[in-house]
C-alpha positions as CSV (number, residue, x, y, z in Angstrom):
1,M,10.7,-39.3,-8.3
2,L,10.0,-42.3,-10.5
3,S,6.3,-42.3,-9.6
4,S,5.2,-40.6,-12.7
5,I,7.0,-43.2,-14.8
6,V,5.3,-46.0,-12.8
7,R,1.9,-44.4,-13.3
8,Q,2.5,-44.2,-17.1
9,V,3.5,-47.8,-17.2
10,T,0.5,-48.9,-15.1
11,S,-1.9,-47.2,-17.5
12,R,-0.4,-48.9,-20.5
13,L,-0.7,-52.3,-18.8
14,T,-4.5,-51.9,-18.3
15,G,-6.4,-54.0,-20.8
16,M,-3.5,-56.4,-21.6
17,P,-3.9,-60.2,-21.1
18,R,-2.7,-61.3,-17.7
19,S,0.3,-63.2,-18.9
20,A,1.4,-60.3,-21.0
21,R,0.8,-57.9,-18.1
22,E,2.9,-59.9,-15.8
23,A,5.8,-60.3,-18.3
24,T,5.7,-56.6,-19.1
25,A,5.5,-55.6,-15.4
26,D,8.4,-57.8,-14.5
27,S,10.6,-56.3,-17.2
28,T,9.5,-52.8,-16.3
29,V,10.4,-53.4,-12.6
30,D,13.8,-54.7,-13.6
31,A,14.4,-51.7,-15.9
32,L,13.3,-49.3,-13.2
33,A,15.5,-51.0,-10.6
34,H,18.4,-50.7,-13.0
35,L,17.7,-47.1,-13.8
36,K,17.5,-46.3,-10.0
37,K,20.8,-48.1,-9.5
38,L,22.5,-46.0,-12.2
39,F,20.9,-42.9,-10.8
40,D,22.2,-43.6,-7.3
41,H,25.7,-44.3,-8.5
42,S,25.8,-41.2,-10.7
43,S,24.3,-39.1,-8.0
44,R,26.9,-40.2,-5.5
45,A,29.8,-39.7,-8.0
46,A,28.7,-36.2,-8.8
47,R,27.4,-35.5,-5.3
48,I,24.0,-34.4,-6.7
49,G,20.7,-35.0,-5.0
50,V,17.1,-34.4,-6.1
51,W,14.6,-32.5,-3.9
52,E,11.0,-31.4,-4.2
53,C,8.6,-29.3,-2.1
54,D,4.8,-29.3,-2.1
55,L,3.8,-25.7,-2.0
56,K,0.5,-26.5,-0.3
57,D,2.0,-27.5,3.0
58,E,5.8,-27.0,2.4
59,R,6.3,-30.8,2.6
60,L,9.8,-31.8,1.5
61,A,11.1,-35.0,-0.2
62,W,14.8,-35.7,-0.7
63,T,16.9,-38.3,-2.3
64,D,19.6,-39.9,-0.2
65,M,22.4,-37.6,-1.4
66,V,20.6,-34.5,-0.2
67,Y,20.5,-36.0,3.3
68,E,24.3,-36.6,3.0
69,L,25.0,-33.1,1.8
70,F,23.3,-31.7,5.0
71,D,24.9,-34.4,7.2
72,L,21.5,-35.7,8.2
73,P,20.6,-39.4,8.7
74,L,18.4,-41.0,6.1
75,G,14.7,-40.6,7.1
76,H,15.4,-37.6,9.3
77,P,12.2,-35.5,9.6
78,L,12.3,-32.8,6.9
79,D,10.9,-29.6,8.6
80,R,11.6,-26.8,6.2
81,N,11.4,-24.2,8.9
82,E,14.2,-26.0,10.7
83,L,16.3,-26.9,7.7
84,V,16.6,-23.3,6.4
85,K,18.4,-22.5,9.6
86,L,21.4,-24.5,8.2
87,Y,22.0,-21.8,5.5
88,S,24.3,-18.9,6.2
89,E,22.4,-15.6,6.8
90,K,23.4,-14.2,3.4
91,S,22.6,-17.3,1.5
92,L,19.2,-17.7,3.3
93,A,18.3,-14.1,2.4
94,E,19.1,-14.7,-1.3
95,L,17.4,-18.1,-1.3
96,T,14.2,-16.6,0.2
97,E,14.2,-13.8,-2.4
98,R,14.8,-16.0,-5.4
99,R,12.4,-18.7,-4.3
100,S,9.6,-16.2,-3.7
101,R,10.2,-14.5,-7.1
102,A,10.3,-17.9,-8.9
103,I,7.0,-18.9,-7.4
104,R,5.4,-15.5,-8.1
105,E,6.7,-15.5,-11.8
106,R,6.1,-19.3,-12.3
107,D,9.8,-19.6,-13.2
108,G,13.0,-21.2,-11.9
109,F,16.3,-20.2,-10.5
110,S,19.9,-21.3,-9.8
111,L,21.8,-20.3,-6.7
112,D,25.2,-21.1,-5.0
113,A,24.5,-21.2,-1.3
114,E,26.6,-21.7,1.8
115,I,25.4,-24.1,4.5
116,I,26.6,-25.1,7.9
117,T,25.6,-28.8,8.1
118,A,24.0,-30.6,11.1
119,K,27.6,-31.7,12.0
120,G,29.0,-28.2,11.7
121,N,30.7,-28.6,8.4
122,H,30.8,-25.6,6.1
123,R,29.7,-26.6,2.6
124,W,28.7,-24.9,-0.6
125,I,25.8,-26.3,-2.7
126,R,24.4,-25.3,-6.1
127,I,20.6,-25.3,-6.0
128,T,18.6,-25.5,-9.2
129,A,14.8,-25.1,-9.0
130,T,11.8,-25.3,-11.3
131,V,8.2,-24.4,-10.4
132,E,5.4,-26.7,-11.5
133,C,1.9,-25.4,-12.0
134,E,-1.6,-26.8,-12.3
135,G,-3.3,-24.4,-14.6
136,D,-1.9,-21.1,-13.4
137,T,-1.4,-22.2,-9.8
138,P,2.1,-23.1,-8.5
139,V,1.8,-26.4,-6.7
140,R,5.3,-27.8,-6.5
141,I,8.9,-26.6,-6.7
142,F,11.7,-29.1,-7.3
143,G,15.2,-29.4,-8.6
144,M,18.7,-30.5,-7.7
145,K,21.3,-29.7,-5.0
146,Q,25.0,-30.4,-5.8
147,D,28.0,-30.2,-3.6
148,I,30.4,-27.6,-5.1
149,T,32.6,-27.1,-2.1
150,A,35.8,-28.2,-3.9
151,E,34.9,-26.1,-6.9
152,K,34.3,-23.1,-4.7
153,K,37.6,-23.6,-2.9
154,M,39.5,-23.9,-6.1
155,F,37.8,-20.7,-7.5
156,D,38.6,-18.8,-4.4
157,E,42.2,-19.9,-4.5
158,I,42.5,-18.9,-8.2
159,R,40.9,-15.5,-7.4
160,H,43.3,-15.0,-4.4
161,L,46.3,-15.7,-6.7
162,A,44.9,-13.2,-9.2
163,E,44.2,-10.4,-6.6
164,F,46.9,-10.9,-3.9
165,D,50.7,-10.7,-3.7
166,M,52.0,-14.2,-3.0
167,L,54.9,-12.9,-0.8
168,T,53.2,-10.4,1.5
169,D,49.6,-11.6,1.1
170,L,48.6,-8.0,0.5
171,P,46.3,-7.0,-2.3
172,N,48.3,-6.6,-5.6
173,R,48.3,-3.9,-8.2
174,T,45.2,-5.2,-10.0
175,Q,43.1,-5.1,-6.8
176,F,44.6,-1.7,-5.9
177,Q,43.5,-0.2,-9.2
178,S,40.0,-1.6,-8.9
179,R,39.5,-0.4,-5.4
180,F,41.1,3.0,-6.2
181,Q,38.7,3.5,-9.2
182,A,35.7,2.6,-7.0
183,L,36.6,4.9,-4.2
184,C,37.2,7.8,-6.6
185,A,33.9,7.1,-8.4
186,A,32.0,7.7,-5.1
187,S,32.1,11.5,-4.6
188,A,31.7,11.2,-0.8
189,S,34.7,8.8,-0.6
190,K,36.8,10.8,-2.9
191,Q,36.4,14.0,-0.9
192,Q,38.2,12.3,2.1
193,L,40.5,10.0,0.3
194,A,44.3,10.2,0.5
195,L,46.7,8.2,-1.5
196,F,50.1,7.2,0.0
197,L,52.8,5.8,-2.3
198,I,55.6,4.1,-0.5
199,D,59.1,3.1,-1.7
200,L,61.4,1.2,0.6
201,D,64.7,3.0,1.3
202,G,67.8,0.7,1.6
203,F,66.0,-2.3,0.1
204,K,68.3,-2.6,-2.9
205,Q,71.4,-2.6,-0.6
206,V,69.9,-5.3,1.6
207,N,69.0,-7.4,-1.5
208,D,72.4,-6.9,-3.1
209,R,74.4,-7.5,0.1
210,L,72.5,-10.3,1.7
211,G,70.6,-11.9,-1.2
212,H,67.0,-12.2,-2.3
213,Q,65.9,-14.1,0.7
214,A,66.8,-11.2,3.0
215,G,65.1,-8.9,0.5
216,D,62.0,-11.0,0.7
217,Q,62.1,-10.7,4.5
218,C,62.2,-6.9,4.1
219,L,59.1,-6.9,2.0
220,I,57.2,-9.2,4.3
221,A,58.2,-7.1,7.3
222,A,57.2,-3.9,5.6
223,G,53.8,-5.3,4.7
224,R,53.3,-6.5,8.3
225,C,54.3,-3.0,9.7
226,L,51.7,-1.3,7.4
227,R,48.9,-3.7,8.4
228,E,49.6,-3.3,12.1
229,S,50.0,0.5,12.1
230,L,47.2,1.3,9.7
231,A,44.3,-0.7,10.9
232,G,41.8,1.9,9.5
233,A,43.1,1.9,6.0
234,D,40.7,1.2,3.1
235,L,43.4,-0.7,1.3
236,I,47.1,-1.6,1.7
237,A,48.7,-3.1,-1.4
238,R,52.0,-4.1,-2.8
239,I,52.0,-2.7,-6.3
240,G,55.3,-3.9,-7.5
241,G,58.9,-4.5,-6.5
242,D,59.5,-2.6,-3.2
243,E,56.6,-0.3,-3.8
244,F,53.5,-0.2,-1.7
245,A,50.3,1.9,-1.8
246,V,47.8,2.9,0.9
247,L,44.3,4.2,0.4
248,H,43.0,5.9,3.6
249,R,40.1,8.3,4.2
250,C,41.2,11.3,6.2
251,S,39.0,13.9,7.9
252,S,41.7,16.6,7.3
253,P,45.1,17.2,5.8
254,D,46.5,17.1,9.4
255,E,45.2,13.5,9.7
256,A,46.9,12.6,6.4
257,E,50.1,14.1,7.7
258,R,49.9,12.0,10.9
259,I,49.3,8.8,8.8
260,A,52.3,9.6,6.6
261,G,54.5,10.0,9.7
262,T,53.2,6.7,11.1
263,I,54.2,5.0,7.8
264,V,57.8,6.3,7.9
265,T,58.2,5.5,11.6
266,S,56.8,2.0,11.4
267,I,58.9,1.0,8.4
268,A,62.0,2.4,10.1
269,G,61.4,0.0,13.0
270,A,60.8,-3.1,10.7
271,C,62.2,-6.3,12.1
272,D,62.5,-9.8,10.7
273,E,60.9,-12.9,12.3
274,T,63.8,-13.1,14.9
275,G,63.3,-9.5,16.0
276,R,66.4,-8.3,14.3
277,Q,66.0,-4.8,12.8
278,L,66.3,-4.8,9.0
279,G,67.7,-1.3,8.6
280,I,65.3,-0.2,5.9
281,G,63.3,3.0,5.7
282,A,60.4,4.5,3.7
283,S,59.9,7.4,1.4
284,V,56.3,8.4,1.1
285,G,54.4,10.6,-1.5
286,V,51.0,11.8,-0.5
287,A,48.1,13.2,-2.7
288,L,44.7,14.2,-1.4
289,A,42.2,13.0,-4.0
290,A,39.9,16.0,-3.7
291,G,42.4,18.2,-5.5
292,Y,42.4,16.2,-8.7
293,A,39.9,15.2,-11.4
294,E,40.9,11.7,-12.3
295,P,42.5,8.7,-10.5
296,K,45.4,8.8,-12.9
297,D,46.0,12.5,-11.9
298,I,45.9,11.6,-8.2
299,F,48.4,8.7,-8.7
300,A,50.7,11.0,-10.8
301,A,50.7,13.6,-8.1
302,A,51.5,11.1,-5.3
303,D,54.2,9.6,-7.5
304,G,55.7,13.1,-8.1
305,A,55.7,13.7,-4.3
306,L,57.3,10.3,-3.7
307,Y,60.1,11.3,-6.1
308,D,60.6,14.6,-4.2
309,A,60.7,12.7,-0.9
310,K,63.4,10.3,-2.2
311,S,65.5,13.0,-3.9
312,G,65.2,15.2,-0.7
313,G,67.0,12.7,1.5
314,R,64.7,9.7,1.8
315,N,63.2,8.2,5.0
316,R,60.6,11.1,4.8
317,Y,57.3,12.0,3.4
318,C,56.2,14.7,1.0
319,F,52.8,16.1,0.0
320,A,52.0,16.8,-3.6
321,D,50.0,20.0,-2.9
322,P,51.8,22.7,-0.9
323,R,48.5,24.4,-0.1
324,Y,47.7,21.8,2.6
325,V,51.0,21.2,4.4
326,S,54.6,22.1,3.9
327,R,56.1,19.9,1.3
328,T,58.8,17.8,3.0
329,H,59.0,16.2,6.4
330,A,61.8,14.1,7.7
331,A,61.1,11.3,10.1
C-alpha cells in the first residue's frame, strides 16, 4: 500500500551524493515506519482495513485488519472464489452486481454487506471501492472494509423501537399504516384484502380492578392469541390502547367471516402466563377493501362496524357492508 510512496522517494534519491542519499533514505524509512504504525493503530481502533484486487488475475491483497474482520489468520491464502462464499446470499448478489457495474463504468461503489466469518460469526462490513485504469482499461479495484456490526445493531434496535410496540412486540400504528397503504396500492392485493379492527372487551374493568400490570398482561395475551391463531395474516398490529388491527387477504367473504370468528374465539380464551383465564373478549369490525376507494375509507368503514359490534352487545364481530354477510354475529 506504501509501495507507490517508496517508488517516488527512490526516484528522488537518484543522483544525490551517497551521504545525502543515505541520510535521506534513513529519515524516509523512519517516517514511513512511523506512518505505518499510526495507520495500524488507527485501523485497529476504527476496525478499518484496506484491500486491493488485481483485475488481471483476481489476485487479492489485504491489510491485517481485513484478515481479522473475516476471522482468518494472517497470511491465509486469499482465493477470491472461496472468500466470496463467506458473504450472505443477498449481500453476494448485490456485491457482484455493483462490482461488475463499477468495473464496466470505471467508477466506484459503497455497500453494506453481511458476512458469516470463517469462525461462524455474523458480521456487517461497509465496503468502499474505486476502480483504477491504465488508459481506458480497468486494471485494479481497491478500497476499504470497515466493521459496522455495532452500528448496524444499534440502527436495527432504533428502527425496531420506531416500528414495534414495546409491550406486545407487534408492529405499531406507524408500521400498520405503511403496510396498509402498500397493500391497498397494489390492485391485486386490495381485491382480496380485509381489515379487521379489534377492541378488547372487559379490558378497562381488569385495568381498573387489578391495576396496570394486569392490564398489560391482557394486552400481551391478546397479541399472543392473534399471532397464534392468524398465522397467515399479512400484518397483526397494536394500533393504540387496547386496539389491534389485522390485515388478511381472503379469497371470499366467507373466509373473512371465518377469520373474524377465530379472532373473537381466541381472545375469549386468552390466558396469562400461569394459564389463568383473563376474562376478556373482543369486538371486531370488518371491512373488505375491494368495496372502498381509499385506505381511509376502508378504515372508517371497519371502525364503524367495530362501533356497531360494541354497541350490539360486545364479544362479537360485525361487517361494514351488509351485501356480503349479515351484519352482526355473536361468538
